C-alpha positions as CSV (number, residue, x, y, z in Angstrom):
1,M,7.3,10.7,4.7
2,R,6.2,7.1,5.3
3,I,4.8,5.6,2.1
4,G,2.8,2.4,1.7
5,I,2.4,0.7,-1.6
6,E,-0.5,-1.8,-1.9
7,L,0.3,-5.2,-3.3
8,N,-3.1,-6.2,-4.7
9,G,-4.1,-4.3,-7.8
10,V,-1.0,-2.1,-7.8
11,L,1.8,-4.6,-8.1
12,R,-0.1,-7.9,-8.4
13,N,-2.9,-8.7,-10.8
14,T,-4.8,-10.6,-8.2
15,M,-8.2,-10.4,-9.9
16,G,-6.8,-11.6,-13.2
17,K,-5.3,-14.7,-11.5
18,I,-8.5,-15.3,-9.5
19,E,-10.4,-15.4,-12.8
20,Q,-7.9,-17.7,-14.4
21,T,-7.9,-20.1,-11.5
22,Y,-11.7,-20.1,-11.2
23,Q,-12.0,-20.8,-14.9
24,K,-9.5,-23.7,-14.8
25,F,-10.7,-25.5,-11.6
26,F,-14.4,-24.6,-11.4
27,I,-15.6,-24.3,-15.0
28,D,-13.2,-26.1,-17.4
29,K,-12.9,-29.1,-15.0
30,V,-16.6,-29.8,-14.8
31,E,-17.5,-29.1,-18.5
32,G,-19.4,-32.0,-20.0
33,I,-20.1,-33.8,-16.7
34,E,-22.9,-31.6,-15.3
35,D,-26.5,-32.8,-14.9
36,E,-29.6,-30.9,-14.1
37,N,-28.9,-31.0,-10.4
38,S,-25.3,-29.7,-10.7
39,F,-24.4,-26.3,-9.3
40,V,-23.4,-24.1,-12.2
41,Y,-20.2,-22.1,-11.8
42,E,-19.9,-19.0,-13.9
43,I,-18.1,-15.7,-14.2
44,T,-19.9,-12.4,-14.6
45,K,-18.0,-9.8,-16.6
46,P,-16.7,-7.2,-16.7
47,L,-14.6,-7.5,-13.6
48,D,-15.3,-3.9,-12.6
49,S,-15.4,-4.3,-8.8
50,L,-13.5,-6.2,-6.1
51,D,-16.8,-7.9,-4.9
52,L,-15.9,-11.5,-5.8
53,K,-19.4,-12.7,-5.1
54,K,-20.7,-10.4,-7.8
55,H,-18.4,-11.8,-10.4
56,F,-17.7,-15.5,-9.4
57,K,-20.5,-17.9,-8.5
58,F,-19.9,-20.0,-5.4
59,Q,-22.3,-22.3,-3.5
60,N,-21.7,-20.4,-0.3
61,D,-19.2,-18.1,1.5
62,E,-17.3,-21.1,2.9
63,E,-16.6,-22.3,-0.6
64,L,-15.3,-18.9,-1.6
65,Y,-13.0,-18.8,1.5
66,S,-11.7,-22.3,0.8
67,F,-11.0,-21.4,-2.9
68,L,-8.9,-18.4,-1.9
69,Y,-7.2,-19.4,1.3
70,E,-7.2,-23.2,1.6
71,E,-7.2,-24.8,-1.9
72,F,-5.5,-22.3,-4.2
73,P,-3.6,-19.6,-2.2
74,M,-0.3,-20.3,-3.8
75,E,-1.8,-20.6,-7.2
76,I,-3.7,-17.3,-6.8
77,F,-1.4,-15.1,-4.6
78,G,2.0,-16.7,-5.3
79,H,1.8,-17.3,-9.0
80,S,-0.1,-14.1,-10.2
81,Q,1.3,-11.9,-12.9
82,S,2.5,-8.4,-12.0
83,T,0.1,-5.6,-13.1
84,E,2.5,-4.3,-15.6
85,Y,5.2,-6.0,-17.6
86,S,7.9,-4.0,-15.8
87,S,6.2,-3.4,-12.4
88,F,9.0,-4.6,-10.2
89,N,11.8,-3.1,-12.3
90,D,10.0,0.2,-12.1
91,L,9.2,-0.3,-8.4
92,N,12.9,-1.0,-7.6
93,D,13.9,2.1,-9.5
94,V,11.3,4.1,-7.5
95,Y,12.7,2.6,-4.3
96,F,16.2,3.6,-5.1
97,S,15.0,7.1,-6.0
98,L,13.0,7.6,-2.7
99,R,14.7,5.5,0.0
100,D,17.1,8.2,1.3
101,T,14.3,10.6,2.0
102,H,11.2,8.4,2.6
103,D,10.3,5.2,4.5
104,I,8.7,2.8,2.0
105,M,6.8,-0.4,2.7
106,I,4.6,-2.9,0.9
107,V,1.2,-3.3,2.5
108,S,-1.4,-5.9,1.7
109,D,-4.7,-7.2,3.0
110,E,-3.9,-10.9,3.6
111,I,-5.1,-13.7,5.8
112,G,-4.0,-17.3,6.4
113,K,-2.0,-19.0,3.6
114,S,-2.1,-15.9,1.3
115,K,0.7,-14.4,3.5
116,P,3.5,-16.9,2.6
117,A,2.2,-17.0,-1.0
118,S,2.5,-13.2,-1.1
119,L,6.0,-13.3,0.2
120,F,6.8,-15.9,-2.5
121,F,5.3,-13.6,-5.1
122,L,7.5,-10.6,-3.9
123,S,10.6,-12.8,-3.8
124,K,9.8,-14.3,-7.3
125,F,9.7,-10.8,-8.9
126,G,12.8,-9.5,-7.0
127,C,11.2,-6.9,-4.8
128,L,13.9,-4.9,-3.0
129,I,11.7,-3.1,-0.4
130,E,12.6,-4.4,3.0
131,K,9.4,-3.9,4.9
132,V,6.2,-5.7,4.3
133,K,3.1,-5.1,6.4
134,F,0.1,-7.6,6.2
135,Y,-3.2,-6.4,7.7
136,S,-6.8,-7.5,7.8
137,N,-10.1,-5.9,8.5
138,T,-9.4,-6.1,12.2
139,T,-5.8,-4.8,12.0
140,I,-6.1,-2.1,9.3
141,N,-5.6,0.7,11.8
142,S,-2.1,-0.6,12.6
143,M,-1.4,-0.2,8.9
144,W,-2.6,3.4,8.8
145,D,-0.5,4.1,11.9
146,E,2.6,3.3,10.0
147,I,2.1,5.3,6.9
148,D,1.4,8.9,5.8
149,I,0.8,8.2,2.1
150,L,-0.9,5.1,0.5
151,L,-0.7,4.1,-3.2
152,T,-3.7,1.8,-3.7
153,A,-6.1,0.6,-6.3
154,N,-8.7,-0.6,-3.7
155,P,-12.0,1.4,-4.0
156,D,-12.8,1.0,-0.3
157,L,-9.4,2.5,0.7
158,L,-9.8,5.3,-1.9
159,L,-13.2,6.2,-0.5
160,S,-12.6,5.7,3.2
161,H,-9.3,6.5,4.9
162,P,-8.3,8.4,8.1
163,D,-8.1,12.1,8.1
164,G,-4.5,13.3,7.5
165,K,-3.6,10.4,5.3
166,L,-2.8,11.1,1.7
167,I,-4.2,8.7,-1.0
168,I,-2.8,8.1,-4.5
169,K,-4.9,6.1,-6.9
170,Y,-3.4,3.5,-9.1
171,E,-5.9,3.4,-11.9
172,T,-7.7,0.2,-12.7
173,E,-10.9,-1.0,-14.4
174,Y,-12.6,-1.2,-11.0
175,N,-11.7,2.2,-9.6
176,K,-11.8,4.4,-12.7
177,E,-15.0,6.2,-11.6
178,I,-13.5,7.3,-8.3
179,E,-12.1,10.8,-8.3
180,T,-8.9,11.5,-6.3
181,L,-6.5,14.4,-6.0
182,Y,-3.6,12.3,-7.0
183,K,-3.4,9.3,-9.4
184,I,-1.0,7.4,-11.6
185,K,-1.4,4.9,-14.4
186,E,2.1,3.3,-14.2
187,I,4.5,2.6,-11.3
188,K,7.3,4.6,-13.0
189,E,5.2,7.8,-12.4
190,F,5.2,7.4,-8.7
191,D,8.6,8.9,-7.6
192,K,8.0,12.1,-9.7
193,L,4.6,12.5,-8.1
194,I,6.0,11.9,-4.6
195,N,8.7,14.5,-5.2
196,K,6.0,17.0,-6.4
197,I,3.9,16.4,-3.3
198,A,6.9,16.8,-1.1
199,L,7.5,20.3,-2.5
200,C,3.9,21.4,-1.8
């Protein structure tokens, strides 16, 4: 089987780093210098969705885009923490366990400068998986064409995917209400689940 493992939310705590970076550069930096005409930046918690405009206040969509992909892509996408303390040790173990019988790739929704930042992130944590597939809203079909199974935390992908594709949920705060046939809470559970699915 061809297996895709999503970077954001499964391996990388992207939302956590977005929150940290926003707090540092948009809130802490302007504390004490606002006046009544200043735009007020704020974070709305809990971070229970991937809708950034619901949780982080920006003046417009252009400022949000600039924050993510022009001003701070390396800070956010390159220097994020992994989702678990041992994410990549466990991922590499899973890779060694499955590589002889399955094709495995990292997949990620990236644009612009988040691509090199994401490659830096994978390199920094010592990811041994050879194949990385970046996609966007316009190229997502090419990602689906290359996999049979997707491990993801993304609610949109959990709720909407092509027929014949198998979805495995990596449980997070923002997808816990979504019911799926297969789910894991830790990366180290993945190879056992794949072997179980293969026997069905």
